[in-house]
Every structure is written in structure tokens, then in C-alpha cells.
C-alpha positions as CSV (number, residue, x, y, z in Angstrom):
1,M,-0.3,-0.1,-0.3
2,R,1.3,3.6,-0.7
3,T,1.3,6.0,1.9
4,D,-1.8,7.7,0.2
5,Q,-4.0,4.9,1.0
6,Y,-2.6,4.8,4.6
7,K,-4.0,8.6,4.6
8,H,-7.1,7.6,3.4
9,F,-7.7,4.4,5.6
10,F,-6.8,6.2,8.9
11,V,-9.1,9.2,8.3
12,C,-12.1,7.3,7.0
13,F,-11.3,5.1,10.1
14,M,-11.3,8.3,12.2
15,V,-14.1,9.9,11.0
16,S,-16.4,7.4,10.8
17,A,-15.6,6.1,14.2
18,L,-16.4,9.4,15.3
19,G,-19.4,9.2,13.7
20,T,-20.8,6.6,15.6
21,I,-20.9,8.5,18.5
22,P,-25.1,10.0,18.2
23,W,-26.2,6.6,17.4
24,Q,-24.0,5.2,20.5
25,I,-25.7,7.6,23.0
26,W,-29.7,7.6,21.3
27,H,-29.4,4.1,19.9
28,E,-31.1,5.0,16.4
29,G,-30.9,2.4,13.9
30,W,-31.0,5.3,10.9
31,M,-27.8,6.8,12.4
32,L,-25.5,3.7,11.5
33,A,-25.5,5.4,8.0
34,L,-24.1,8.9,9.4
35,P,-20.5,7.4,9.8
36,V,-21.0,5.7,6.6
37,A,-21.5,8.9,4.9
38,L,-19.4,10.7,6.9
39,G,-16.4,8.3,5.9
40,L,-17.3,8.0,2.1
41,L,-17.8,12.4,2.0
42,A,-14.3,12.4,3.6
43,G,-12.4,10.0,1.2
44,F,-14.2,11.7,-1.7
45,C,-13.2,14.8,-0.8
46,K,-9.9,14.0,-0.5
47,E,-10.0,11.8,-4.0
48,F,-11.1,14.9,-5.5
49,A,-8.2,17.3,-4.2
50,D,-5.8,14.9,-5.4
51,I,-7.0,15.2,-9.2
52,G,-5.0,18.1,-9.8
53,G,-2.0,16.0,-8.4
54,S,-1.7,12.2,-8.2
55,G,-5.2,12.3,-10.4
56,F,-8.3,10.0,-9.2
57,D,-7.1,6.3,-7.9
58,W,-10.0,3.9,-7.2
59,T,-7.7,2.3,-4.9
60,D,-8.0,4.6,-2.5
61,I,-11.2,4.7,-2.4
62,L,-10.9,1.0,-1.6
63,A,-8.6,2.4,1.3
64,D,-11.4,4.5,2.4
65,V,-14.1,1.3,2.8
66,A,-11.8,-0.6,4.3
67,G,-11.2,2.0,7.2
68,I,-15.4,2.6,7.4
69,V,-15.5,-1.3,7.8
70,A,-13.0,-1.4,10.4
71,A,-14.8,1.4,12.2
72,M,-18.0,0.2,12.1
73,L,-16.7,-3.3,13.2
74,L,-14.9,-1.8,15.9
75,C,-18.1,-0.1,17.0
76,G,-20.2,-3.3,17.1
77,L,-17.6,-5.2,18.8
78,A,-17.6,-2.4,21.3
79,K,-21.2,-2.5,21.5
80,G,-20.8,-6.2,21.9
81,V,-18.4,-6.4,24.9
82,T,-20.3,-3.6,26.5
83,W,-23.9,-5.8,26.5
84,I,-22.2,-8.7,27.2
85,T,-20.7,-7.2,30.6
86,N,-24.2,-5.8,31.2
87,C,-25.5,-9.2,31.3
88,L,-22.9,-11.0,33.5
């Protein structure tokens, strides 16, 4: 992976992870779309900014999606651990 792809992954990961906060507070199902939308928005904004320089690259978009998926999985894992500890 190129350095730019790592940046795409971690930026989308962080934006998506922060986007899960409203869902964690209010537990509204539609709020799970918010972190995905924010992550994709951040990734595409970065990629369109790259058009003048390195050009548009779909592998960067794949890195964005991987960051979003990782954040959502981590959020789900954290929610599952919280649920399990509350049941014990």
C-alpha cells in the first residue's frame, strides 16, 4: 500500500468512528448510516482534491471503504462487549 492509501484508511476510520457517537448515545437505527456517509464524504473529498496532483485512484476509494468497515466492526465489537458485560 502507498502512503496515500494509509492516509485514506486512517482518515476514514477516524471520521467514521467519530460518526458512531450519536448512535451510541441515542441508539436510533438510522444513525448507523451517518458514519458511513461521513467516511465516504471525507474520502471522496480527499480524492477529488488529488485530481490535480496524483489523479483519481479507485484503490484510494477501496482504502476509504476498508477504513469505514474497520470502524463499524470495531464499533459493533465494542457494543457487543458492553452488552456481554452488562449481562454478567
